[in-house]
MARFI-997358 format. One record per residue (C-alpha): residue number from 1; x, y, z; chain. Coordinates in steps of 0.05 Angstrom, whole numbers, plus 5000, padded with zeros to 4 digits. Layout:
// residues N
(numar NUM (X Y Z) 'A')
...
END
This chain:
// residues 348
(numar 1 (6999 8145 2626) 'A')
(numar 2 (6924 8133 2628) 'A')
(numar 3 (6887 8182 2672) 'A')
(numar 4 (6816 8202 2688) 'A')
(numar 5 (6825 8264 2645) 'A')
(numar 6 (6824 8219 2584) 'A')
(numar 7 (6755 8194 2604) 'A')
(numar 8 (6727 8263 2621) 'A')
(numar 9 (6703 8281 2550) 'A')
(numar 10 (6662 8216 2547) 'A')
(numar 11 (6635 8223 2617) 'A')
(numar 12 (6618 8296 2603) 'A')
(numar 13 (6576 8277 2543) 'A')
(numar 14 (6539 8224 2583) 'A')
(numar 15 (6526 8271 2641) 'A')
(numar 16 (6499 8324 2594) 'A')
(numar 17 (6459 8275 2553) 'A')
(numar 18 (6439 8216 2599) 'A')
(numar 19 (6389 8195 2546) 'A')
(numar 20 (6448 8164 2510) 'A')
(numar 21 (6454 8113 2567) 'A')
(numar 22 (6380 8096 2566) 'A')
(numar 23 (6368 8090 2491) 'A')
(numar 24 (6405 8024 2480) 'A')
(numar 25 (6359 7991 2532) 'A')
(numar 26 (6297 8030 2515) 'A')
(numar 27 (6230 7994 2508) 'A')
(numar 28 (6169 8036 2493) 'A')
(numar 29 (6119 8045 2550) 'A')
(numar 30 (6085 8102 2586) 'A')
(numar 31 (6134 8097 2644) 'A')
(numar 32 (6195 8097 2598) 'A')
(numar 33 (6166 8156 2560) 'A')
(numar 34 (6165 8196 2624) 'A')
(numar 35 (6237 8178 2637) 'A')
(numar 36 (6257 8202 2567) 'A')
(numar 37 (6220 8268 2578) 'A')
(numar 38 (6255 8278 2645) 'A')
(numar 39 (6323 8264 2612) 'A')
(numar 40 (6308 8314 2557) 'A')
(numar 41 (6287 8368 2606) 'A')
(numar 42 (6350 8355 2647) 'A')
(numar 43 (6395 8360 2585) 'A')
(numar 44 (6362 8425 2562) 'A')
(numar 45 (6372 8455 2631) 'A')
(numar 46 (6444 8432 2641) 'A')
(numar 47 (6467 8450 2571) 'A')
(numar 48 (6431 8517 2573) 'A')
(numar 49 (6466 8534 2639) 'A')
(numar 50 (6534 8515 2611) 'A')
(numar 51 (6523 8556 2549) 'A')
(numar 52 (6502 8615 2591) 'A')
(numar 53 (6563 8607 2637) 'A')
(numar 54 (6611 8607 2578) 'A')
(numar 55 (6576 8668 2549) 'A')
(numar 56 (6580 8704 2616) 'A')
(numar 57 (6655 8692 2622) 'A')
(numar 58 (6669 8725 2555) 'A')
(numar 59 (6611 8774 2546) 'A')
(numar 60 (6624 8844 2523) 'A')
(numar 61 (6667 8875 2468) 'A')
(numar 62 (6733 8840 2458) 'A')
(numar 63 (6780 8839 2398) 'A')
(numar 64 (6820 8777 2378) 'A')
(numar 65 (6895 8788 2379) 'A')
(numar 66 (6903 8790 2303) 'A')
(numar 67 (6850 8844 2296) 'A')
(numar 68 (6877 8882 2356) 'A')
(numar 69 (6947 8886 2326) 'A')
(numar 70 (6920 8906 2257) 'A')
(numar 71 (6877 8964 2282) 'A')
(numar 72 (6913 8987 2345) 'A')
(numar 73 (6983 9004 2366) 'A')
(numar 74 (6989 8944 2411) 'A')
(numar 75 (7037 8888 2394) 'A')
(numar 76 (7072 8867 2458) 'A')
(numar 77 (7058 8810 2505) 'A')
(numar 78 (7095 8812 2572) 'A')
(numar 79 (7112 8747 2609) 'A')
(numar 80 (7152 8731 2671) 'A')
(numar 81 (7193 8668 2676) 'A')
(numar 82 (7195 8656 2601) 'A')
(numar 83 (7266 8629 2596) 'A')
(numar 84 (7247 8556 2610) 'A')
(numar 85 (7189 8510 2628) 'A')
(numar 86 (7118 8533 2618) 'A')
(numar 87 (7139 8605 2603) 'A')
(numar 88 (7183 8584 2545) 'A')
(numar 89 (7129 8540 2517) 'A')
(numar 90 (7080 8598 2520) 'A')
(numar 91 (7129 8643 2483) 'A')
(numar 92 (7141 8590 2430) 'A')
(numar 93 (7066 8578 2418) 'A')
(numar 94 (7048 8651 2419) 'A')
(numar 95 (7101 8668 2367) 'A')
(numar 96 (7077 8611 2323) 'A')
(numar 97 (7004 8631 2330) 'A')
(numar 98 (7013 8706 2321) 'A')
(numar 99 (7062 8728 2268) 'A')
(numar 100 (7058 8802 2284) 'A')
(numar 101 (7066 8804 2360) 'A')
(numar 102 (7129 8811 2402) 'A')
(numar 103 (7145 8783 2470) 'A')
(numar 104 (7177 8818 2529) 'A')
(numar 105 (7207 8767 2576) 'A')
(numar 106 (7227 8781 2648) 'A')
(numar 107 (7268 8727 2681) 'A')
(numar 108 (7328 8718 2726) 'A')
(numar 109 (7353 8666 2677) 'A')
(numar 110 (7383 8689 2610) 'A')
(numar 111 (7346 8679 2545) 'A')
(numar 112 (7383 8627 2503) 'A')
(numar 113 (7346 8645 2438) 'A')
(numar 114 (7339 8572 2419) 'A')
(numar 115 (7277 8594 2382) 'A')
(numar 116 (7322 8637 2337) 'A')
(numar 117 (7277 8697 2335) 'A')
(numar 118 (7286 8772 2342) 'A')
(numar 119 (7214 8781 2368) 'A')
(numar 120 (7233 8766 2440) 'A')
(numar 121 (7259 8823 2482) 'A')
(numar 122 (7292 8796 2545) 'A')
(numar 123 (7304 8832 2611) 'A')
(numar 124 (7347 8795 2661) 'A')
(numar 125 (7316 8813 2728) 'A')
(numar 126 (7309 8783 2797) 'A')
(numar 127 (7235 8786 2811) 'A')
(numar 128 (7248 8780 2886) 'A')
(numar 129 (7284 8848 2883) 'A')
(numar 130 (7231 8902 2879) 'A')
(numar 131 (7279 8959 2865) 'A')
(numar 132 (7310 8921 2807) 'A')
(numar 133 (7242 8902 2780) 'A')
(numar 134 (7218 8974 2785) 'A')
(numar 135 (7276 8998 2744) 'A')
(numar 136 (7261 8946 2689) 'A')
(numar 137 (7188 8967 2689) 'A')
(numar 138 (7210 9039 2676) 'A')
(numar 139 (7252 9016 2617) 'A')
(numar 140 (7194 8976 2588) 'A')
(numar 141 (7145 9034 2593) 'A')
(numar 142 (7193 9084 2561) 'A')
(numar 143 (7217 9038 2505) 'A')
(numar 144 (7158 8993 2487) 'A')
(numar 145 (7093 9016 2521) 'A')
(numar 146 (7098 9087 2494) 'A')
(numar 147 (7044 9138 2512) 'A')
(numar 148 (7011 9090 2561) 'A')
(numar 149 (6993 9037 2510) 'A')
(numar 150 (6974 8972 2545) 'A')
(numar 151 (7007 8906 2530) 'A')
(numar 152 (6962 8856 2494) 'A')
(numar 153 (6972 8809 2553) 'A')
(numar 154 (7009 8807 2619) 'A')
(numar 155 (7025 8735 2639) 'A')
(numar 156 (7048 8727 2711) 'A')
(numar 157 (7080 8659 2702) 'A')
(numar 158 (7144 8662 2742) 'A')
(numar 159 (7146 8625 2808) 'A')
(numar 160 (7196 8598 2857) 'A')
(numar 161 (7200 8554 2917) 'A')
(numar 162 (7252 8531 2968) 'A')
(numar 163 (7273 8460 2978) 'A')
(numar 164 (7220 8412 3005) 'A')
(numar 165 (7220 8423 3081) 'A')
(numar 166 (7173 8437 3139) 'A')
(numar 167 (7154 8506 3161) 'A')
(numar 168 (7198 8499 3223) 'A')
(numar 169 (7258 8485 3178) 'A')
(numar 170 (7247 8547 3134) 'A')
(numar 171 (7275 8616 3146) 'A')
(numar 172 (7243 8684 3138) 'A')
(numar 173 (7294 8708 3086) 'A')
(numar 174 (7276 8652 3037) 'A')
(numar 175 (7203 8660 3054) 'A')
(numar 176 (7205 8734 3037) 'A')
(numar 177 (7237 8718 2969) 'A')
(numar 178 (7182 8669 2953) 'A')
(numar 179 (7127 8718 2970) 'A')
(numar 180 (7160 8774 2932) 'A')
(numar 181 (7169 8732 2869) 'A')
(numar 182 (7102 8696 2871) 'A')
(numar 183 (7058 8753 2896) 'A')
(numar 184 (7089 8821 2903) 'A')
(numar 185 (7121 8821 2834) 'A')
(numar 186 (7055 8805 2798) 'A')
(numar 187 (7020 8859 2838) 'A')
(numar 188 (7073 8911 2820) 'A')
(numar 189 (7072 8891 2746) 'A')
(numar 190 (6997 8897 2743) 'A')
(numar 191 (6998 8965 2778) 'A')
(numar 192 (7054 8995 2737) 'A')
(numar 193 (7046 8966 2667) 'A')
(numar 194 (6971 8968 2657) 'A')
(numar 195 (6940 9035 2641) 'A')
(numar 196 (6871 9041 2674) 'A')
(numar 197 (6865 9116 2660) 'A')
(numar 198 (6814 9104 2605) 'A')
(numar 199 (6758 9148 2579) 'A')
(numar 200 (6695 9115 2553) 'A')
(numar 201 (6708 9140 2482) 'A')
(numar 202 (6784 9134 2483) 'A')
(numar 203 (6810 9069 2456) 'A')
(numar 204 (6882 9087 2441) 'A')
(numar 205 (6909 9049 2501) 'A')
(numar 206 (6875 8985 2477) 'A')
(numar 207 (6853 8925 2517) 'A')
(numar 208 (6895 8880 2562) 'A')
(numar 209 (6889 8808 2585) 'A')
(numar 210 (6919 8790 2653) 'A')
(numar 211 (6937 8717 2664) 'A')
(numar 212 (6958 8697 2734) 'A')
(numar 213 (6988 8626 2738) 'A')
(numar 214 (6971 8599 2807) 'A')
(numar 215 (6970 8528 2834) 'A')
(numar 216 (6920 8479 2864) 'A')
(numar 217 (6970 8476 2922) 'A')
(numar 218 (6946 8545 2941) 'A')
(numar 219 (6879 8514 2958) 'A')
(numar 220 (6896 8443 2978) 'A')
(numar 221 (6965 8448 3008) 'A')
(numar 222 (7010 8388 3020) 'A')
(numar 223 (7064 8384 3073) 'A')
(numar 224 (7135 8411 3060) 'A')
(numar 225 (7114 8468 3014) 'A')
(numar 226 (7078 8513 3064) 'A')
(numar 227 (7109 8580 3043) 'A')
(numar 228 (7100 8566 2969) 'A')
(numar 229 (7028 8544 2980) 'A')
(numar 230 (7015 8607 3021) 'A')
(numar 231 (7042 8652 2967) 'A')
(numar 232 (6999 8618 2914) 'A')
(numar 233 (6938 8623 2960) 'A')
(numar 234 (6951 8698 2964) 'A')
(numar 235 (6958 8703 2889) 'A')
(numar 236 (6891 8667 2881) 'A')
(numar 237 (6857 8715 2929) 'A')
(numar 238 (6888 8776 2895) 'A')
(numar 239 (6869 8753 2826) 'A')
(numar 240 (6797 8739 2846) 'A')
(numar 241 (6790 8807 2878) 'A')
(numar 242 (6821 8842 2817) 'A')
(numar 243 (6775 8806 2769) 'A')
(numar 244 (6713 8829 2806) 'A')
(numar 245 (6741 8899 2815) 'A')
(numar 246 (6746 8904 2739) 'A')
(numar 247 (6675 8878 2731) 'A')
(numar 248 (6649 8935 2774) 'A')
(numar 249 (6678 8987 2727) 'A')
(numar 250 (6633 9003 2667) 'A')
(numar 251 (6693 9019 2623) 'A')
(numar 252 (6747 8972 2647) 'A')
(numar 253 (6705 8909 2651) 'A')
(numar 254 (6709 8899 2575) 'A')
(numar 255 (6778 8930 2564) 'A')
(numar 256 (6818 8895 2619) 'A')
(numar 257 (6803 8823 2637) 'A')
(numar 258 (6835 8774 2685) 'A')
(numar 259 (6842 8699 2681) 'A')
(numar 260 (6864 8658 2741) 'A')
(numar 261 (6898 8592 2723) 'A')
(numar 262 (6896 8538 2777) 'A')
(numar 263 (6939 8480 2756) 'A')
(numar 264 (6966 8416 2785) 'A')
(numar 265 (7036 8390 2773) 'A')
(numar 266 (7068 8408 2706) 'A')
(numar 267 (7119 8368 2667) 'A')
(numar 268 (7174 8418 2684) 'A')
(numar 269 (7232 8419 2733) 'A')
(numar 270 (7194 8463 2783) 'A')
(numar 271 (7171 8403 2825) 'A')
(numar 272 (7220 8349 2804) 'A')
(numar 273 (7257 8298 2846) 'A')
(numar 274 (7199 8251 2861) 'A')
(numar 275 (7148 8207 2827) 'A')
(numar 276 (7079 8239 2831) 'A')
(numar 277 (7030 8190 2864) 'A')
(numar 278 (6960 8172 2840) 'A')
(numar 279 (6971 8197 2769) 'A')
(numar 280 (6906 8165 2746) 'A')
(numar 281 (6868 8217 2788) 'A')
(numar 282 (6921 8272 2788) 'A')
(numar 283 (6959 8268 2722) 'A')
(numar 284 (7019 8312 2707) 'A')
(numar 285 (6999 8368 2659) 'A')
(numar 286 (7032 8375 2591) 'A')
(numar 287 (7054 8448 2585) 'A')
(numar 288 (7040 8446 2510) 'A')
(numar 289 (6967 8431 2524) 'A')
(numar 290 (6963 8486 2577) 'A')
(numar 291 (6995 8537 2531) 'A')
(numar 292 (6944 8521 2477) 'A')
(numar 293 (6887 8531 2526) 'A')
(numar 294 (6915 8599 2546) 'A')
(numar 295 (6915 8621 2473) 'A')
(numar 296 (6842 8601 2467) 'A')
(numar 297 (6824 8640 2529) 'A')
(numar 298 (6862 8702 2504) 'A')
(numar 299 (6826 8701 2438) 'A')
(numar 300 (6756 8705 2469) 'A')
(numar 301 (6776 8745 2531) 'A')
(numar 302 (6753 8691 2580) 'A')
(numar 303 (6745 8715 2651) 'A')
(numar 304 (6744 8674 2715) 'A')
(numar 305 (6785 8611 2725) 'A')
(numar 306 (6818 8556 2685) 'A')
(numar 307 (6826 8491 2724) 'A')
(numar 308 (6874 8436 2700) 'A')
(numar 309 (6875 8377 2707) 'A')
(numar 310 (6804 8354 2722) 'A')
(numar 311 (6814 8342 2797) 'A')
(numar 312 (6831 8416 2806) 'A')
(numar 313 (6757 8431 2798) 'A')
(numar 314 (6744 8395 2864) 'A')
(numar 315 (6798 8422 2910) 'A')
(numar 316 (6751 8476 2937) 'A')
(numar 317 (6694 8427 2952) 'A')
(numar 318 (6743 8381 2988) 'A')
(numar 319 (6762 8436 3035) 'A')
(numar 320 (6689 8443 3056) 'A')
(numar 321 (6686 8371 3080) 'A')
(numar 322 (6695 8349 3153) 'A')
(numar 323 (6767 8344 3175) 'A')
(numar 324 (6765 8268 3182) 'A')
(numar 325 (6744 8261 3109) 'A')
(numar 326 (6796 8310 3087) 'A')
(numar 327 (6849 8272 3125) 'A')
(numar 328 (6827 8206 3094) 'A')
(numar 329 (6828 8236 3024) 'A')
(numar 330 (6898 8264 3036) 'A')
(numar 331 (6922 8196 3061) 'A')
(numar 332 (6893 8160 3000) 'A')
(numar 333 (6925 8211 2952) 'A')
(numar 334 (6993 8206 2988) 'A')
(numar 335 (7000 8281 2979) 'A')
(numar 336 (7032 8291 3047) 'A')
(numar 337 (7082 8235 3042) 'A')
(numar 338 (7106 8238 2970) 'A')
(numar 339 (7155 8296 2974) 'A')
(numar 340 (7227 8277 2991) 'A')
(numar 341 (7275 8314 3037) 'A')
(numar 342 (7318 8364 2999) 'A')
(numar 343 (7382 8397 3019) 'A')
(numar 344 (7400 8439 2959) 'A')
(numar 345 (7355 8496 2937) 'A')
(numar 346 (7309 8477 2880) 'A')
(numar 347 (7314 8513 2813) 'A')
(numar 348 (7263 8565 2793) 'A')
END
């Protein structure tokens, strides 16, 4: 399906180099020469800022995964929710990209090993059960992360929701499970699996890349997913705070980095059962494309946020607008009327 995201690369070039729009109609004169000079100055400023921003997100010492595995003792990537959907795509792409890494998968669903590999170590665990998760973390630390060695990456991908329903129809037991899976489990994994007891000249524990998979619904929340949206909003806040905490530490800021991923709807079963509206403006994201982007970010140690698709970049600005404009935008997008009523609990 055609979407605005297909046009973004072209529009981006034109916005960065507006002189390309002018040149086909250019006729030499003093006034036109001033216009060309202004366009050139604008392009230098905009592109210089973008280059600086990209440098700032990845500045500092950071080893690519291949070099990290060759020279350090690190070889494990830990992911939650890797038995299907986005998580399974990430595992598949990471195994293809890196021949010498191994994956530790934590999921309530069993690993079917359709990839036919012995480089995936699966732990069946209910992430909404903190005691069960704590026991699994102990096993991982004693068996794989020996002597406090950090994982190459910790990818908090798992998420769950209840059926589509209003806040008044929900119950506190299901709400607690959602918050534990979507927020408390990532916090516990970060606290327990990542070794921050580092000395400036000690590099045995290696570096670590934290990826927190959030959702644009945590910023711009539609009806009937209030608890899920609240849990993702909390994950966004936690991840932002963690990222800047690390930046304040002179040792950790280059050794442990955090990426917050804010995505729209994925082509998985997480939010199935309805036809997404306005797909020209809000296209469904291909998980293969997202997984490829995550590998690129891991290689350079990119900090900050990754927004996909394009409209996700504007969910924060929309929330700053007057309520009447917000309401009109929500009505146009059909975001509050597109979700059906559900009776059975949705799959994870």
